[in-house]
C-alpha positions in Angstrom: -5.8 32.7 -41.4 -5.3 30.5 -38.3 -2.1 30.6 -36.3 -0.6 27.2 -35.5 2.6 26.0 -33.7 4.3 24.2 -36.6 3.9 23.7 -40.5 5.9 21.0 -42.4 6.1 21.4 -46.1 7.7 19.0 -48.4 7.9 17.3 -51.7 6.5 13.8 -50.5 4.8 12.3 -47.5 3.8 8.7 -46.6 0.8 8.8 -44.4 0.6 5.1 -43.5 -3.1 5.4 -43.2 -5.5 2.6 -44.2 -5.1 3.5 -48.0 -1.2 3.8 -47.7 -1.7 7.3 -49.1 1.4 8.9 -50.6 1.2 12.7 -51.3 3.3 15.0 -53.4 3.9 18.8 -52.6 2.4 18.3 -49.2 2.0 20.3 -46.0 1.1 19.3 -42.5 -0.3 21.7 -39.9 0.4 20.9 -36.2 -1.0 22.6 -33.1 -0.9 21.8 -29.4 0.8 18.5 -30.3 -1.9 17.3 -32.7 -2.0 17.1 -36.6 -4.8 19.3 -37.6 -4.4 19.3 -41.4 -2.7 17.4 -44.0 -3.0 18.5 -47.7 -1.5 20.4 -50.6 1.2 22.9 -49.7 -0.6 25.8 -51.4 -3.9 25.0 -49.6 -2.4 24.6 -46.1 -0.1 27.6 -46.3 -3.1 29.8 -47.3 -5.1 28.5 -44.2 -2.5 28.4 -41.6 0.2 30.8 -40.3 3.0 29.0 -38.4 5.1 30.0 -35.5 7.7 27.8 -37.0 8.0 26.3 -40.4 10.2 23.3 -41.5 10.7 23.0 -45.3 11.7 19.4 -46.2 12.8 19.5 -49.8 14.4 16.5 -51.3 12.9 14.6 -48.3 10.3 12.1 -47.2 7.9 12.9 -44.4 6.4 10.0 -42.6 5.2 8.9 -39.2 7.9 8.0 -36.6 8.8 4.5 -36.1 7.3 2.5 -33.2 9.8 0.1 -31.6 7.6 -2.4 -29.9 10.1 -4.2 -27.8 13.2 -2.9 -26.1 15.3 -3.1 -22.9 16.5 0.5 -23.1 19.0 0.6 -20.3 20.8 -2.4 -21.7 22.7 -0.1 -23.9 25.1 -0.2 -21.1 25.6 -3.9 -21.8 26.0 -3.6 -25.5 28.5 -6.3 -26.7 29.4 -7.9 -23.3 28.2 -11.4 -24.2 27.9 -12.0 -27.9 27.7 -15.2 -29.9 25.8 -17.3 -27.3 22.7 -19.4 -27.1 19.8 -17.7 -25.5 19.7 -19.5 -22.1 23.4 -19.5 -21.8 23.5 -15.8 -22.7 20.6 -15.0 -20.2 21.4 -17.2 -17.2 25.2 -17.2 -17.3 26.1 -13.7 -18.4 23.1 -11.1 -18.6 21.4 -12.1 -15.3 24.7 -12.0 -13.3 25.9 -8.8 -15.0 22.5 -7.2 -14.2 22.6 -8.3 -10.5 26.1 -6.7 -10.1 25.5 -3.5 -12.0 22.0 -2.4 -12.4 20.8 0.5 -10.2 18.9 3.8 -10.8 21.9 5.5 -12.3 22.4 2.8 -15.0 18.8 2.8 -15.7 18.5 6.4 -16.2 21.8 7.0 -18.2 21.4 3.8 -20.2 17.8 4.7 -21.0 18.8 8.2 -22.0 21.5 6.9 -24.3 18.8 4.6 -25.9 16.5 7.6 -26.3 19.3 9.4 -28.2 20.0 6.5 -30.4 16.3 5.9 -31.3 15.6 9.5 -31.9 18.6 9.7 -34.2 17.3 6.8 -36.2 13.7 7.8 -36.5 12.0 6.1 -33.5 9.3 8.2 -31.8 7.6 5.6 -29.6 9.0 2.6 -27.7 7.7 -0.2 -25.5 10.2 -1.0 -22.8 10.7 -3.9 -20.3 13.5 -3.6 -17.8 14.5 -2.8 -14.2 14.0 0.6 -12.3 11.6 1.6 -15.2 10.7 4.8 -13.3 14.2 5.8 -14.4 13.4 4.9 -17.9 10.2 6.8 -17.9 12.0 9.8 -16.5 14.7 9.6 -19.3 12.0 9.2 -22.0 10.0 12.2 -20.6 13.2 14.4 -20.7 14.1 13.3 -24.2 10.4 14.0 -25.3 9.8 10.4 -26.5 6.5 8.6 -26.3 6.8 5.3 -24.4 5.0 2.3 -22.9 7.2 1.1 -20.0 6.9 -1.7 -17.5 8.9 -3.1 -14.6 10.1 -6.6 -15.4 8.6 -9.1 -12.8 10.2 -12.4 -11.8 9.7 -15.0 -9.2 13.2 -14.3 -8.0 14.7 -11.0 -6.7 15.8 -8.4 -9.2 18.2 -5.4 -8.5 15.1 -3.4 -7.8 13.0 -5.6 -5.5 13.6 -8.6 -3.2 10.2 -10.0 -3.4 7.3 -10.3 -5.9 5.3 -8.3 -3.6 7.7 -5.4 -3.8 7.9 -5.7 -7.6 4.0 -5.5 -7.9 4.1 -2.5 -5.5 6.6 -0.8 -7.7 4.4 -1.4 -10.7 1.5 0.1 -8.9 3.6 3.2 -8.1 4.3 3.4 -11.9 0.7 3.3 -12.7 -0.3 6.0 -10.3 2.6 8.4 -10.9 2.3 8.4 -14.7 -1.4 7.9 -15.2 -2.1 11.4 -16.7 1.2 11.9 -18.6 0.9 12.7 -22.3 4.1 10.8 -23.2 4.6 8.1 -20.6 2.2 5.0 -20.5 2.4 1.9 -18.4 2.4 -1.8 -19.3 2.4 -4.9 -16.9 5.3 -7.0 -17.8 5.9 -10.5 -16.2 9.1 -11.5 -17.9 8.1 -15.0 -19.2 6.3 -18.3 -18.3 9.6 -19.8 -17.3 10.5 -17.1 -14.9 7.1 -16.4 -13.3 5.0 -18.7 -11.3 1.2 -19.1 -11.9 0.3 -17.2 -8.8 2.5 -14.2 -9.9 1.1 -14.4 -13.4 -2.5 -14.4 -12.1 -1.9 -11.5 -9.7 -0.4 -9.2 -12.2 -3.3 -10.0 -14.7 -5.7 -8.9 -12.0 -3.7 -5.7 -11.6 -3.9 -5.0 -15.3 -7.7 -5.2 -15.0 -8.2 -3.5 -11.7 -10.5 -0.7 -11.1 -9.5 2.7 -9.7 -12.6 4.0 -8.2 -14.9 4.1 -11.3 -12.1 4.1 -13.8 -10.8 0.8 -15.2 -7.1 0.4 -15.7 -7.3 -2.2 -18.6 -3.5 -1.9 -19.1 -1.7 -3.9 -21.6 0.2 -7.1 -20.6 3.6 -7.9 -22.1 5.8 -11.0 -21.8 8.4 -12.9 -23.7 6.8 -16.2 -25.3 8.3 -19.1 -27.1 11.5 -17.4 -28.0 13.5 -20.7 -28.8 12.9 -24.5 -29.0 14.3 -25.2 -25.6 11.7 -22.8 -24.0 8.9 -24.5 -25.9 9.9 -28.0 -24.8 10.6 -26.8 -21.1 7.1 -25.2 -20.9 5.3 -28.2 -22.5 6.9 -30.5 -19.8 6.1 -28.1 -17.1 2.4 -27.5 -18.0 1.6 -30.7 -19.8 0.2 -28.6 -22.7 1.2 -25.9 -25.0 2.4 -22.5 -23.6 -0.5 -20.9 -25.5 -3.0 -23.2 -24.0 -1.7 -22.5 -20.6 -2.1 -18.8 -21.2 -5.9 -19.5 -22.0 -6.3 -21.3 -18.7 -5.0 -18.4 -16.7 -7.1 -15.8 -18.6 -4.3 -14.1 -20.5 -5.7 -14.5 -24.0 -7.3 -11.2 -24.9 -6.5 -8.0 -26.8 -4.5 -6.8 -23.8 -1.7 -9.4 -24.4 1.4 -8.4 -26.3 3.8 -11.4 -26.7 7.3 -10.8 -27.7 9.2 -13.2 -30.1 6.7 -16.1 -30.6 9.3 -17.9 -32.7 7.8 -21.4 -32.0 4.2 -20.7 -32.7 2.2 -23.6 -34.3 -0.7 -23.1 -36.6 -3.1 -23.8 -33.6 -1.1 -21.1 -31.5 -1.8 -18.6 -34.3 -5.4 -19.4 -34.7 -5.9 -18.9 -30.9 -4.1 -15.6 -30.8 -6.0 -14.4 -33.9 -9.3 -15.4 -32.4 -8.6 -13.7 -29.1 -7.1 -10.5 -30.6 -3.7 -11.1 -29.1 -0.7 -9.1 -30.5 2.8 -10.3 -31.4 6.1 -8.4 -31.6 8.7 -9.7 -34.1 12.4 -9.2 -33.2 14.2 -10.6 -36.2 17.8 -9.5 -35.5 17.8 -10.8 -31.9 16.3 -14.0 -33.0 18.9 -14.4 -35.6 21.8 -13.3 -33.4 20.8 -15.7 -30.6 20.0 -18.5 -33.3 16.6 -18.9 -31.7 14.9 -19.4 -35.0 12.7 -17.7 -37.5 9.2 -16.6 -36.3 6.4 -17.6 -38.7 5.4 -13.9 -39.3 4.0 -14.2 -42.8 1.7 -17.0 -41.4 0.7 -14.8 -38.5 -0.2 -12.0 -40.8 -2.2 -14.3 -43.0 -4.0 -15.6 -39.8 -5.0 -11.9 -39.0 -2.7 -11.3 -36.1 -1.5 -7.8 -35.5 2.3 -8.0 -35.7 4.7 -5.2 -34.7 8.4 -4.8 -35.1 11.0 -4.5 -32.2 14.7 -4.5 -31.9 15.0 -6.1 -28.4 17.8 -4.9 -26.3 21.3 -3.8 -27.2 22.9 -6.8 -25.6 21.1 -9.1 -28.2 20.9 -7.0 -31.3 23.1 -4.8 -30.8 21.4 -1.5 -31.9 18.0 0.2 -31.8 17.8 1.2 -35.5 14.3 0.4 -36.8 15.4 0.8 -40.4 17.9 -1.8 -40.0 15.3 -3.9 -38.4 13.0 -3.5 -41.2 15.6 -4.6 -43.7 16.4 -7.6 -41.5 12.7 -8.7 -41.2 12.0 -8.4 -45.0 15.1 -10.4 -46.0 15.0 -13.0 -43.2 11.7 -14.4 -44.3 12.4 -14.4 -48.0 15.5 -16.5 -47.6 13.9 -18.7 -44.9 11.1 -19.6 -47.3 13.0 -19.2 -50.6 10.3 -16.8 -51.6 11.1 -13.2 -52.7 7.4 -12.1 -52.5 6.9 -12.6 -48.7 7.3 -9.8 -46.3 7.2 -7.0 -49.0 8.5 -3.6 -48.2 5.2 -1.8 -47.6 4.2 -4.6 -45.1 7.4 -4.3 -43.3 7.1 -0.4 -43.2 3.5 -0.7 -41.7 4.8 -3.1 -39.1 7.2 -0.5 -38.0 4.7 2.3 -37.9 0.9 1.8 -37.7 0.8 -1.9 -37.1 3.3 -1.4 -34.3 1.0 1.2 -32.8 -1.9 -1.2 -33.1 0.2 -3.8 -31.3 0.8 -1.5 -28.4 -3.0 -0.3 -28.4 -1.8 3.2 -29.4 -3.2 3.3 -33.0 -5.5 6.3 -32.1 -2.5 8.3 -30.9 0.3 7.4 -33.2 1.7 5.4 -36.2 0.2 7.3 -39.1 -0.2 11.0 -40.4 -3.8 11.6 -39.9 -5.9 14.6 -38.5 -6.5 14.2 -34.8 -3.4 12.1 -34.1 -0.4 13.2 -32.2 2.3 14.9 -34.4 5.0 12.0 -34.2 6.7 12.7 -37.4 10.1 12.1 -39.1 11.8 13.7 -42.1 14.3 11.5 -44.1 16.7 13.3 -46.4 16.6 11.7 -49.8 19.3 13.8 -51.6 22.1 11.2 -51.2 23.8 8.9 -53.5 22.5 5.7 -52.0 18.9 7.0 -52.2 19.1 8.0 -55.8 17.1 7.4 -58.0 13.8 7.1 -56.3 11.3 4.7 -57.7 9.5 3.3 -54.5 9.6 5.1 -51.0 8.7 1.8 -49.4 11.6 -0.1 -51.1 14.1 2.7 -50.3 13.1 2.7 -46.6 13.6 -1.1 -46.2 16.3 -1.9 -48.8 18.5 1.3 -49.1 18.1 3.7 -46.2 19.6 3.7 -42.8 19.0 5.3 -39.4 21.6 8.0 -40.3 19.3 9.3 -43.0 16.8 10.6 -40.6 17.2 14.4 -40.4 14.5 15.8 -38.2 12.1 14.2 -35.6 9.0 15.7 -34.1 7.2 13.9 -31.1 4.0 15.2 -29.7 4.3 18.3 -31.9 7.8 19.2 -30.4 10.9 19.2 -32.5 13.4 16.9 -30.7 16.0 16.7 -33.5 16.5 19.1 -36.3 19.2 18.7 -39.0 20.6 15.7 -37.1 21.1 17.8 -34.0 19.4 16.5 -30.7 17.5 19.3 -29.0 16.3 17.6 -25.8 19.6 15.4 -25.0 23.0 16.4 -24.2 24.5 13.7 -26.4 28.1 14.2 -25.3 27.2 14.1 -21.6 25.2 11.0 -21.9 27.9 9.1 -23.8 30.4 10.2 -21.2 28.3 9.0 -18.3 27.6 5.6 -20.0 31.3 5.1 -20.6 32.0 5.7 -16.9 29.3 3.0 -16.1 31.0 0.7 -18.7 34.3 0.8 -16.7 32.5 -0.5 -13.6 30.6 -3.1 -15.7 33.9 -4.4 -17.1 35.4 -4.6 -13.8 32.6 -6.6 -12.3 32.8 -9.2 -15.1 36.4 -10.0 -13.9 35.3 -10.5 -10.3 
């Protein structure tokens, strides 16, 4: 009998593999952070002796959620400027609030609060774009979360840099500092086509493809794209062509590109993205709240584009609960098309797990429960009135469950939450620190 770090046993597991396998009376063996066996409980427990065993009765075992687009530290700005149009919200409220308040302290504690919120609602991996991202990486590492983080780059100064050269230098620092980390990964993130010049976009693309001695970076690229109608019109007037065509001109259209939002994609845009292997991240709650529109996600999926799901930041959502986001995604497209069959529950759960991992280029690491992948696993308690009876696990996840139903979270083989208790984050301390920061933010808004 082989000794392993952890064995999870339970009544039911969704593997989210290519066959959408659902197993009853299942056990998962984990060692050195990896899933090494998945199978019937009797078989696994006869083959493996665990240092720790988690028994998940009346529960659903599944991969952790992959939140493909966040601005983690914006938890500190949750609710400061609601019920506004995107450009008004961004230019007249968010950018000024950030200029006055964002520093290393806010980035660290805001990111740690985001990590607590995400873990408690079942997210095990997130992709982040914000300011002072080294602090976000530090917070994620301490929390034990898997992440893909990148410093947001603009043509204008940010609270972290005065020039684009400084922003690029900071990005290079992130690449070198975190290059061998098991949890922290780096993405190159120019903010958008309307805040970045062509020279900046070209330079950071070259950085993403740079060689370090004999090793290629080939880092992913992420940017906001065609989030609302005003942006679409502005970019067409600026470039004299569609935004997607312009991305082709500057060499951005490849499998490294992850585009956030894509609300105003045409059929031609979708075909180009599909042909070039570009990825899309759908943010339905944020798009609804800012009245940006409804992204043509069913058509994207039909075209063959990999689409992940993201919450966006807490100033435009206002939470990081991926179960809520799944429900929003499913219902939004049904009512927008007056078709109850689009965006079925299984499709949406896959977008929040394995398809999200594919969108981030991390499908070999996470997103499904398969031998050889990292043990990023959540356990959802089902013995509750609102989850009784159970006919379809997928439907329950999308239409009945909430983030509060997540009982236990394992990331990289380490238990980071058990029975709703965070094990890597001092929850009370983090909330206290963010409340102190919020006092300063509130004061700055009056100045």
